The first five atom37 places (N, CA, C, CB, O) and aatype in JSON, in Angstrom:
{
  "aatype": [20, 20, 20, 20, 20, 20, 20, 20, 20, 20, 20, 20, 20, 20, 20, 20, 20, 20, 20, 20, 20, 20, 20, 20, 20, 20, 20, 20, 20, 20, 20, 20, 20, 20, 20, 20, 20, 20, 20, 20, 20, 20, 20, 20, 20, 20, 20, 20, 20, 20, 20, 20, 20, 20, 20, 20, 20, 20, 20, 20, 20, 20, 20, 20, 20, 20, 20, 20, 20, 20, 20, 20, 20, 20, 20, 20, 20, 20, 20, 20, 20, 20, 20, 20, 20, 20, 20, 20, 20, 20, 20, 20, 20, 20, 20, 20, 20, 20, 20, 20, 20, 20, 20, 20, 20, 20, 20, 20, 20, 20, 20, 20, 20, 20, 20, 20],
  "atom_mask": [
    [1, 1, 1, 1, 1],
    [1, 1, 1, 1, 1],
    [1, 1, 1, 1, 1],
    [1, 1, 1, 1, 1],
    [1, 1, 1, 1, 1],
    [1, 1, 1, 1, 1],
    [1, 1, 1, 1, 1],
    [1, 1, 1, 1, 1],
    [1, 1, 1, 1, 1],
    [1, 1, 1, 1, 1],
    [1, 1, 1, 1, 1],
    [1, 1, 1, 1, 1],
    [1, 1, 1, 1, 1],
    [1, 1, 1, 1, 1],
    [1, 1, 1, 1, 1],
    [1, 1, 1, 1, 1],
    [1, 1, 1, 1, 1],
    [1, 1, 1, 1, 1],
    [1, 1, 1, 1, 1],
    [1, 1, 1, 1, 1],
    [1, 1, 1, 1, 1],
    [1, 1, 1, 1, 1],
    [1, 1, 1, 1, 1],
    [1, 1, 1, 1, 1],
    [1, 1, 1, 1, 1],
    [1, 1, 1, 1, 1],
    [1, 1, 1, 1, 1],
    [1, 1, 1, 1, 1],
    [1, 1, 1, 1, 1],
    [1, 1, 1, 1, 1],
    [1, 1, 1, 1, 1],
    [1, 1, 1, 1, 1],
    [1, 1, 1, 1, 1],
    [1, 1, 1, 1, 1],
    [1, 1, 1, 1, 1],
    [1, 1, 1, 1, 1],
    [1, 1, 1, 1, 1],
    [1, 1, 1, 1, 1],
    [1, 1, 1, 1, 1],
    [1, 1, 1, 1, 1],
    [1, 1, 1, 1, 1],
    [1, 1, 1, 1, 1],
    [1, 1, 1, 1, 1],
    [1, 1, 1, 1, 1],
    [1, 1, 1, 1, 1],
    [1, 1, 1, 1, 1],
    [1, 1, 1, 1, 1],
    [1, 1, 1, 1, 1],
    [1, 1, 1, 1, 1],
    [1, 1, 1, 1, 1],
    [1, 1, 1, 1, 1],
    [1, 1, 1, 1, 1],
    [1, 1, 1, 1, 1],
    [1, 1, 1, 1, 1],
    [1, 1, 1, 1, 1],
    [1, 1, 1, 1, 1],
    [1, 1, 1, 1, 1],
    [1, 1, 1, 1, 1],
    [1, 1, 1, 1, 1],
    [1, 1, 1, 1, 1],
    [1, 1, 1, 1, 1],
    [1, 1, 1, 1, 1],
    [1, 1, 1, 1, 1],
    [1, 1, 1, 1, 1],
    [1, 1, 1, 1, 1],
    [1, 1, 1, 1, 1],
    [1, 1, 1, 1, 1],
    [1, 1, 1, 1, 1],
    [1, 1, 1, 1, 1],
    [1, 1, 1, 1, 1],
    [1, 1, 1, 1, 1],
    [1, 1, 1, 1, 1],
    [1, 1, 1, 1, 1],
    [1, 1, 1, 1, 1],
    [1, 1, 1, 1, 1],
    [1, 1, 1, 1, 1],
    [1, 1, 1, 1, 1],
    [1, 1, 1, 1, 1],
    [1, 1, 1, 1, 1],
    [1, 1, 1, 1, 1],
    [1, 1, 1, 1, 1],
    [1, 1, 1, 1, 1],
    [1, 1, 1, 1, 1],
    [1, 1, 1, 1, 1],
    [1, 1, 1, 1, 1],
    [1, 1, 1, 1, 1],
    [1, 1, 1, 1, 1],
    [1, 1, 1, 1, 1],
    [1, 1, 1, 1, 1],
    [1, 1, 1, 1, 1],
    [1, 1, 1, 1, 1],
    [1, 1, 1, 1, 1],
    [1, 1, 1, 1, 1],
    [1, 1, 1, 1, 1],
    [1, 1, 1, 1, 1],
    [1, 1, 1, 1, 1],
    [1, 1, 1, 1, 1],
    [1, 1, 1, 1, 1],
    [1, 1, 1, 1, 1],
    [1, 1, 1, 1, 1],
    [1, 1, 1, 1, 1],
    [1, 1, 1, 1, 1],
    [1, 1, 1, 1, 1],
    [1, 1, 1, 1, 1],
    [1, 1, 1, 1, 1],
    [1, 1, 1, 1, 1],
    [1, 1, 1, 1, 1],
    [1, 1, 1, 1, 1],
    [1, 1, 1, 1, 1],
    [1, 1, 1, 1, 1],
    [1, 1, 1, 1, 1],
    [1, 1, 1, 1, 1],
    [1, 1, 1, 1, 1],
    [1, 1, 1, 1, 1],
    [1, 1, 1, 1, 1],
    [1, 1, 1, 1, 1]
  ],
  "atom_positions": [
    [[0.95, -0.92, -0.23], [0.01, 0.05, 0.12], [0.64, 1.16, 0.32], [-0.75, -0.24, 1.16], [1.29, 1.43, 1.33]],
    [[0.46, 1.92, -0.72], [1.12, 3.27, -1.11], [1.29, 4.23, 0.46], [-0.05, 4.16, -2.4], [0.66, 3.92, 1.48]],
    [[1.98, 5.07, 0.41], [2.1, 5.95, 2.02], [1.47, 7.41, 1.2], [4.3, 6.19, 2.95], [1.38, 7.57, -0.02]],
    [[1.17, 8.15, 2.03], [0.79, 9.68, 1.75], [1.69, 10.32, 0.59], [1.01, 10.6, 3.16], [1.03, 10.71, -0.37]],
    [[3.21, 10.53, 0.5], [4.18, 10.66, 0.11], [3.97, 10.25, -1.43], [5.06, 10.05, 0.93], [3.76, 11.01, -2.37]],
    [[4.07, 9.01, -1.44], [4.07, 8.04, -2.37], [2.65, 8.36, -3.51], [4.02, 6.54, -1.48], [2.56, 8.2, -4.73]],
    [[1.8, 8.79, -2.65], [0.13, 8.96, -3.2], [-0.11, 10.68, -4.2], [-1.13, 9.02, -1.32], [-0.85, 11.01, -5.13]],
    [[0.96, 11.39, -3.39], [0.92, 12.7, -3.69], [1.7, 12.97, -5.0], [1.42, 13.46, -2.54], [1.41, 13.82, -5.84]],
    [[2.98, 11.92, -5.04], [3.96, 11.86, -6.25], [2.84, 11.21, -7.08], [5.55, 10.91, -6.09], [2.38, 12.06, -7.84]],
    [[2.25, 10.02, -7.19], [2.11, 9.36, -7.91], [0.54, 10.0, -8.94], [2.21, 8.07, -7.09], [0.43, 9.89, -10.16]],
    [[-0.45, 10.62, -8.02], [-1.2, 12.19, -8.56], [-1.01, 12.69, -9.38], [-1.13, 13.24, -8.02], [-1.67, 12.79, -10.41]],
    [[0.38, 13.29, -8.97], [1.2, 14.76, -9.46], [1.46, 14.19, -10.76], [2.8, 15.35, -8.53], [1.11, 14.78, -11.78]],
    [[2.04, 13.09, -10.77], [2.81, 12.69, -12.19], [1.51, 12.23, -13.13], [4.11, 11.21, -11.99], [1.62, 12.2, -14.36]],
    [[0.38, 11.9, -12.51], [-1.21, 11.63, -13.48], [-1.25, 12.83, -14.06], [-2.85, 11.33, -12.61], [-0.95, 13.08, -15.23]],
    [[-1.61, 13.53, -13.3], [-1.85, 15.66, -13.57], [-1.0, 15.5, -14.48], [-1.29, 17.23, -12.21], [-1.51, 16.13, -15.41]],
    [[0.2, 14.97, -14.95], [1.03, 15.97, -15.66], [1.94, 17.21, -15.13], [0.19, 16.49, -16.4], [2.61, 18.0, -15.79]],
    [[1.71, 17.08, -13.56], [2.13, 18.26, -12.83], [3.53, 18.37, -11.82], [0.96, 18.53, -12.02], [3.73, 17.7, -10.81]],
    [[4.32, 19.29, -12.34], [5.43, 19.31, -11.78], [5.64, 19.71, -10.44], [6.07, 19.9, -12.44], [4.73, 20.36, -9.92]],
    [[6.48, 19.51, -9.89], [6.45, 19.74, -8.08], [6.54, 21.27, -8.2], [8.02, 18.94, -6.94], [5.97, 21.93, -7.33]],
    [[7.27, 21.98, -9.3], [6.96, 23.18, -9.04], [5.78, 23.81, -9.39], [7.76, 23.76, -9.4], [5.67, 24.81, -8.69]],
    [[4.95, 23.7, -10.08], [3.6, 23.95, -9.81], [2.56, 23.25, -8.92], [3.14, 23.95, -10.84], [1.41, 23.7, -8.85]],
    [[2.94, 22.13, -8.22], [2.31, 22.07, -7.27], [2.52, 23.02, -5.91], [2.4, 20.91, -7.13], [1.74, 23.34, -5.01]],
    [[3.43, 23.22, -6.06], [4.32, 23.81, -4.54], [3.55, 25.04, -4.82], [6.42, 24.03, -4.42], [2.84, 25.34, -3.85]],
    [[3.44, 25.93, -5.93], [2.6, 27.23, -6.07], [1.61, 27.16, -5.73], [2.41, 27.77, -7.11], [1.26, 28.06, -4.97]],
    [[0.53, 26.06, -6.08], [-0.64, 25.88, -6.28], [-1.38, 25.41, -4.57], [-0.68, 24.78, -7.58], [-2.54, 25.61, -4.2]],
    [[-0.07, 24.64, -3.66], [-0.49, 25.12, -2.38], [-0.02, 26.41, -1.53], [-0.27, 24.14, -1.67], [0.21, 26.53, -0.33]],
    [[0.02, 26.94, -2.14], [0.8, 28.15, -1.53], [1.98, 28.93, -1.11], [0.59, 28.18, -0.93], [2.15, 29.98, -0.51]],
    [[2.94, 27.8, -1.79], [4.3, 28.34, -1.68], [4.97, 28.93, -2.64], [5.05, 27.52, -1.35], [4.24, 29.17, -3.6]],
    [[5.98, 29.24, -2.77], [6.54, 29.77, -3.89], [7.84, 29.01, -4.73], [6.91, 31.05, -3.42], [8.77, 28.44, -4.16]],
    [[7.7, 29.14, -5.98], [7.99, 28.17, -6.94], [10.12, 28.68, -6.46], [7.0, 28.62, -9.02], [10.79, 29.59, -6.93]],
    [[10.52, 27.58, -5.35], [12.25, 28.39, -4.98], [12.14, 27.08, -4.16], [12.63, 30.42, -3.94], [11.24, 26.44, -3.61]],
    [[13.48, 26.99, -4.33], [14.6, 25.43, -3.37], [13.5, 25.23, -2.23], [16.77, 26.0, -2.3], [13.06, 24.1, -2.04]],
    [[13.1, 26.23, -1.53], [12.42, 25.91, -0.21], [10.99, 25.62, -0.58], [12.51, 27.15, 0.88], [10.44, 24.97, 0.31]],
    [[10.61, 25.75, -1.09], [8.79, 25.46, -1.14], [8.98, 23.97, -2.41], [7.48, 27.44, -2.1], [8.07, 23.14, -2.35]],
    [[9.69, 23.81, -3.07], [10.07, 22.63, -4.08], [10.56, 21.35, -2.97], [11.53, 23.18, -5.32], [10.27, 20.16, -3.12]],
    [[11.24, 21.82, -2.02], [11.6, 21.01, -0.9], [10.79, 20.39, -0.01], [12.25, 21.61, -0.25], [10.66, 19.23, 0.38]],
    [[10.16, 21.66, 0.26], [8.17, 21.29, 1.52], [7.85, 19.9, 0.46], [5.97, 23.29, 1.27], [7.86, 18.79, 0.98]],
    [[7.56, 20.05, -1.12], [6.99, 19.02, -1.72], [8.09, 17.96, -2.05], [6.25, 19.51, -2.9], [7.71, 16.79, -1.97]],
    [[8.88, 18.09, -2.26], [9.81, 16.91, -2.14], [10.3, 15.92, -0.91], [10.86, 17.41, -2.54], [11.05, 14.95, -1.03]],
    [[9.65, 16.45, 0.38], [10.0, 15.69, 1.5], [8.55, 14.98, 1.85], [10.68, 16.67, 2.73], [8.49, 13.9, 2.44]],
    [[7.43, 15.67, 1.43], [6.0, 14.85, 1.66], [6.58, 13.87, 0.52], [4.21, 15.78, 1.31], [6.86, 12.76, 0.99]],
    [[6.83, 13.99, -0.85], [6.82, 12.82, -1.85], [7.62, 11.97, -1.29], [7.26, 13.07, -3.27], [7.46, 10.86, -1.8]],
    [[8.65, 11.98, -0.25], [9.47, 10.95, -0.25], [9.16, 10.51, 1.5], [11.16, 11.44, -0.8], [9.74, 9.58, 2.06]],
    [[8.23, 11.29, 2.1], [7.58, 10.47, 3.48], [8.67, 11.14, 4.54], [7.67, 8.35, 3.42], [8.8, 10.5, 5.59]],
    [[9.45, 12.33, 4.39], [10.31, 12.76, 5.3], [9.44, 13.36, 5.98], [11.43, 13.48, 4.94], [9.24, 12.57, 6.9]],
    [[8.66, 14.42, 6.17], [7.49, 14.98, 6.3], [6.35, 14.86, 6.14], [7.49, 15.56, 5.99], [6.24, 14.5, 4.97]],
    [[5.15, 14.93, 6.7], [3.66, 14.4, 6.82], [2.81, 15.76, 6.71], [3.33, 13.51, 8.38], [2.6, 16.58, 7.61]],
    [[2.47, 15.78, 5.64], [1.45, 17.07, 5.64], [0.29, 17.06, 6.77], [0.64, 17.14, 4.14], [-0.32, 16.1, 7.24]],
    [[0.17, 18.61, 7.11], [-0.87, 18.63, 8.62], [-2.12, 18.46, 7.98], [-0.93, 20.2, 9.71], [-2.04, 18.42, 6.75]],
    [[-3.55, 18.33, 8.58], [-4.89, 18.67, 7.66], [-4.34, 19.54, 6.69], [-6.23, 19.44, 8.47], [-3.54, 19.15, 5.84]],
    [[-4.74, 20.76, 6.78], [-4.66, 21.88, 6.16], [-3.84, 21.29, 5.04], [-4.12, 23.07, 6.98], [-4.34, 21.25, 3.92]],
    [[-2.79, 20.9, 5.21], [-1.85, 21.45, 3.99], [-2.88, 19.86, 2.86], [0.75, 21.27, 4.45], [-3.29, 19.85, 1.7]],
    [[-2.9, 18.97, 3.79], [-3.5, 17.48, 3.1], [-5.0, 18.25, 1.89], [-4.39, 16.02, 4.93], [-5.2, 18.1, 0.68]],
    [[-5.62, 18.92, 2.78], [-6.72, 19.62, 1.67], [-5.94, 20.57, 0.61], [-7.95, 20.7, 2.53], [-6.26, 20.42, -0.57]],
    [[-4.95, 21.52, 0.91], [-5.01, 22.09, 0.09], [-3.97, 21.4, -1.23], [-4.84, 23.33, 0.65], [-3.82, 21.94, -2.33]],
    [[-3.34, 20.11, -0.8], [-2.75, 19.03, -1.57], [-3.94, 18.78, -2.35], [-2.16, 17.75, -0.76], [-3.94, 18.91, -3.58]],
    [[-4.94, 18.43, -1.69], [-6.09, 17.56, -2.53], [-6.61, 18.52, -3.12], [-7.24, 16.68, -1.78], [-7.27, 17.87, -3.93]],
    [[-6.88, 19.81, -3.41], [-7.4, 20.72, -3.81], [-6.62, 20.8, -5.34], [-7.33, 21.84, -2.77], [-7.18, 20.41, -6.37]],
    [[-5.33, 21.34, -5.33], [-4.67, 21.29, -6.39], [-4.33, 20.2, -6.74], [-3.82, 21.92, -6.39], [-3.57, 20.38, -7.69]],
    [[-4.47, 18.88, -6.49], [-4.49, 17.8, -7.49], [-6.04, 17.19, -8.11], [-3.69, 16.62, -6.74], [-6.37, 16.26, -8.85]],
    [[-6.63, 18.1, -7.48], [-8.24, 17.68, -7.74], [-8.53, 16.09, -7.31], [-8.64, 17.86, -9.54], [-9.01, 15.35, -8.18]],
    [[-8.31, 15.68, -6.27], [-9.13, 14.53, -5.91], [-9.68, 14.46, -4.59], [-8.43, 13.4, -6.1], [-9.81, 15.66, -4.34]],
    [[-9.95, 14.06, -3.94], [-10.8, 13.97, -2.74], [-9.66, 13.85, -1.97], [-11.94, 12.8, -2.59], [-8.73, 13.13, -2.34]],
    [[-9.62, 14.7, -0.59], [-8.17, 14.86, 0.31], [-8.88, 12.96, 0.92], [-8.02, 16.87, 2.03], [-7.93, 12.18, 0.97]],
    [[-9.8, 12.5, 1.18], [-9.56, 11.24, 1.97], [-9.09, 10.36, 1.49], [-10.43, 10.72, 2.46], [-9.15, 9.39, 2.26]],
    [[-8.36, 10.0, 0.05], [-7.87, 9.46, 0.01], [-5.97, 9.64, -0.01], [-8.63, 9.08, -0.65], [-5.11, 8.92, -0.51]],
    [[-5.9, 10.85, 0.72], [-4.62, 11.05, 0.96], [-4.14, 11.0, 2.05], [-4.28, 11.95, 0.61], [-2.95, 10.8, 2.29]],
    [[-5.33, 11.23, 3.15], [-5.16, 11.37, 4.63], [-5.16, 10.03, 5.14], [-6.25, 12.22, 5.32], [-4.74, 10.0, 6.3]],
    [[-5.57, 8.59, 4.54], [-6.24, 7.58, 5.19], [-4.73, 6.63, 5.09], [-7.84, 7.01, 4.36], [-3.99, 6.66, 4.11]],
    [[-4.57, 6.03, 5.97], [-3.41, 5.21, 5.99], [-4.14, 3.6, 5.55], [-2.59, 5.33, 7.67], [-3.43, 2.8, 4.93]],
    [[-5.45, 3.25, 5.91], [-5.75, 2.17, 5.8], [-6.81, 2.52, 4.71], [-6.05, 1.49, 7.04], [-7.1, 3.59, 4.18]],
    [[-7.42, 0.92, 4.51], [-8.44, 1.34, 3.58], [-8.23, 1.82, 2.1], [-9.02, 2.32, 4.19], [-9.15, 2.23, 1.4]],
    [[-7.45, 1.75, 1.87], [-7.55, 2.57, 0.7], [-6.52, 1.83, -1.21], [-6.74, 4.26, 1.51], [-5.8, 2.3, -2.09]],
    [[-7.31, 0.1, -0.74], [-6.45, -0.54, -1.2], [-7.26, -0.67, -3.18], [-6.22, -2.04, -0.03], [-6.83, -1.42, -4.05]],
    [[-8.02, -0.04, -3.28], [-8.42, -0.3, -4.3], [-8.58, 1.44, -4.82], [-9.66, -1.36, -4.17], [-9.52, 1.67, -5.59]],
    [[-8.03, 2.18, -4.55], [-7.94, 3.43, -4.59], [-6.71, 2.7, -5.17], [-8.12, 4.53, -3.37], [-6.74, 2.08, -6.23]],
    [[-5.48, 2.83, -4.29], [-3.94, 2.34, -5.02], [-4.32, 1.44, -6.16], [-2.81, 1.38, -3.91], [-3.78, 1.64, -7.25]],
    [[-5.17, 0.48, -6.01], [-5.06, -0.43, -7.38], [-5.61, 0.28, -8.71], [-5.97, -1.85, -7.21], [-5.06, 0.12, -9.8]],
    [[-6.34, 0.8, -8.58], [-6.93, 2.41, -9.67], [-5.76, 2.8, -10.41], [-7.47, 4.11, -8.66], [-5.52, 2.75, -11.61]],
    [[-4.61, 3.46, -8.75], [-3.3, 4.06, -9.62], [-2.71, 3.63, -10.24], [-2.44, 4.47, -9.25], [-2.22, 4.07, -11.28]],
    [[-2.54, 2.15, -9.54], [-1.57, 1.0, -10.03], [-2.0, 0.99, -11.51], [-1.77, -0.61, -9.22], [-1.0, 1.22, -12.19]],
    [[-3.24, 0.79, -12.41], [-3.8, 0.66, -13.28], [-3.12, 1.86, -13.89], [-5.13, 0.47, -13.11], [-2.63, 1.53, -14.97]],
    [[-2.94, 2.94, -13.65], [-2.34, 3.79, -14.71], [-1.13, 3.96, -14.98], [-2.64, 4.84, -14.63], [-0.7, 4.83, -15.73]],
    [[-0.38, 3.04, -14.31], [1.76, 2.27, -14.07], [1.4, 1.52, -15.07], [2.62, 1.03, -12.31], [2.3, 1.58, -15.9]],
    [[0.24, 0.61, -15.57], [0.73, -0.43, -16.1], [0.42, -0.08, -17.79], [0.05, -1.78, -15.4], [0.97, -0.65, -18.73]],
    [[-0.74, 1.12, -17.88], [-0.65, 2.28, -18.95], [0.17, 2.1, -20.24], [-0.07, 3.48, -18.3], [0.0, 2.12, -21.46]],
    [[1.28, 1.9, -19.23], [3.19, 2.26, -19.93], [3.6, 1.48, -20.29], [4.46, 2.65, -19.18], [4.55, 1.64, -21.06]],
    [[3.15, 0.2, -19.97], [3.94, -1.18, -20.07], [3.04, -2.09, -20.77], [4.36, -1.84, -18.59], [3.61, -2.8, -21.6]],
    [[1.67, -2.29, -20.64], [0.73, -2.99, -21.31], [0.12, -2.6, -22.48], [-0.11, -3.2, -20.59], [-0.28, -1.49, -22.83]],
    [[0.11, -4.04, -23.23], [-0.37, -3.42, -24.75], [-1.99, -2.93, -24.86], [-0.15, -4.74, -26.0], [-2.67, -3.0, -25.88]],
    [[-2.39, -2.44, -23.6], [-4.14, -1.74, -24.29], [-3.39, -0.1, -23.87], [-6.36, -2.36, -22.92], [-2.18, 0.09, -23.87]],
    [[-4.31, 0.85, -23.57], [-4.4, 2.36, -22.95], [-5.85, 2.38, -22.56], [-4.01, 3.7, -24.09], [-6.9, 1.86, -22.93]],
    [[-5.4, 3.32, -21.53], [-6.5, 3.91, -20.56], [-6.58, 5.36, -21.12], [-6.07, 3.86, -18.79], [-5.54, 5.89, -21.54]],
    [[-8.11, 6.21, -21.16], [-8.12, 7.48, -21.8], [-8.99, 7.77, -21.08], [-8.29, 7.71, -23.19], [-9.62, 6.94, -20.42]],
    [[-9.32, 9.72, -21.05], [-10.03, 10.09, -19.94], [-11.29, 10.02, -20.6], [-9.66, 11.43, -19.26], [-11.23, 10.01, -21.83]],
    [[-12.35, 9.97, -20.1], [-13.78, 10.06, -21.01], [-14.71, 10.83, -20.0], [-14.56, 8.37, -21.47], [-15.25, 10.24, -19.07]],
    [[-14.86, 12.07, -20.21], [-15.58, 13.17, -19.35], [-17.11, 13.04, -19.52], [-15.11, 14.71, -19.8], [-17.91, 13.82, -18.99]],
    [[-17.4, 12.21, -20.15], [-18.44, 11.96, -20.93], [-19.33, 10.12, -19.94], [-17.55, 11.81, -22.9], [-20.42, 9.66, -19.61]],
    [[-18.4, 9.93, -19.92], [-19.4, 8.96, -18.85], [-19.75, 9.71, -17.08], [-18.32, 7.19, -18.57], [-19.26, 10.62, -16.43]],
    [[-20.86, 8.72, -16.87], [-21.8, 9.02, -15.6], [-21.72, 8.08, -14.75], [-23.23, 9.17, -15.85], [-21.97, 7.01, -15.29]],
    [[-21.45, 7.98, -13.59], [-20.77, 7.49, -12.45], [-19.72, 7.18, -11.22], [-20.81, 7.17, -12.65], [-18.92, 7.9, -10.63]],
    [[-19.91, 6.45, -11.15], [-18.91, 6.9, -9.67], [-17.34, 6.75, -10.53], [-19.09, 5.39, -7.86], [-17.02, 5.79, -11.23]],
    [[-16.69, 7.71, -10.31], [-15.34, 7.97, -10.47], [-14.4, 7.55, -9.06], [-15.25, 9.53, -10.85], [-14.53, 8.02, -7.93]],
    [[-13.59, 6.67, -9.46], [-12.91, 6.83, -8.49], [-11.6, 7.81, -8.24], [-12.71, 5.75, -8.35], [-11.3, 7.91, -7.05]],
    [[-10.87, 8.46, -9.07], [-10.69, 10.29, -9.3], [-11.56, 10.84, -10.15], [-9.3, 10.82, -9.95], [-12.11, 10.62, -11.23]],
    [[-11.47, 12.01, -8.89], [-12.22, 13.15, -9.53], [-12.21, 13.83, -10.74], [-12.09, 13.96, -8.93], [-11.25, 14.56, -10.96]],
    [[-13.03, 13.74, -11.52], [-13.13, 13.89, -12.9], [-12.57, 13.38, -14.07], [-12.99, 14.77, -13.02], [-12.34, 13.84, -15.19]],
    [[-12.33, 11.85, -13.25], [-11.5, 10.76, -14.57], [-12.5, 9.49, -14.51], [-9.48, 10.08, -14.11], [-13.03, 8.85, -13.6]],
    [[-12.5, 9.44, -15.91], [-13.3, 8.11, -15.88], [-12.47, 7.26, -16.81], [-14.94, 8.23, -16.41], [-11.77, 7.97, -17.55]],
    [[-12.32, 5.89, -17.01], [-11.41, 5.42, -17.21], [-11.92, 4.39, -18.05], [-10.73, 5.22, -16.18], [-12.74, 3.59, -17.58]],
    [[-11.49, 4.28, -19.43], [-12.05, 2.96, -20.27], [-10.9, 2.78, -21.04], [-13.49, 3.11, -21.27], [-9.95, 3.44, -21.46]],
    [[-11.41, 1.44, -21.09], [-9.97, 0.59, -21.41], [-10.49, 0.29, -23.22], [-9.72, -1.35, -20.1], [-11.5, -0.05, -23.82]],
    [[-8.99, 0.71, -23.55], [-9.13, 0.4, -25.28], [-8.09, -0.55, -25.52], [-8.84, 1.81, -26.39], [-6.93, -0.66, -25.12]],
    [[-8.96, -1.36, -26.44], [-7.61, -2.46, -26.58], [-6.6, -2.01, -28.05], [-8.37, -4.4, -26.88], [-7.13, -1.66, -29.1]],
    [[-5.29, -2.1, -27.89], [-4.94, -1.88, -29.42], [-4.79, -2.99, -30.08], [-3.74, -1.16, -29.69], [-4.71, -4.13, -29.62]],
    [[-4.75, -2.54, -31.52], [-4.98, -3.64, -32.3], [-5.2, -2.8, -34.11], [-6.54, -4.58, -31.52], [-5.42, -3.5, -35.1]]
  ]
}
């Protein structure tokens, strides 16, 4: 199971967001100090407090519940692992903004496309 920092990094990369962009989005300046804070969160050196988790979740456009929970997130961790598989398996995931229903990741629905 991924820890909070691993989840932050994984979602940031999924969003194609640079550390500097996340740094600014959560209220720090894009400098060594600000990027260092994000880096420490992602590496698990620091654990963001609840108010910072809310800022990070808003910046990443996800529910803060996913970042704040140490347990009971296996299904969500699996969902993010599927995005990693997208790079190495012979099928692709794509965003589908028109699908109605429960989305594990805010504003992203996933459709499996078989290459062929």
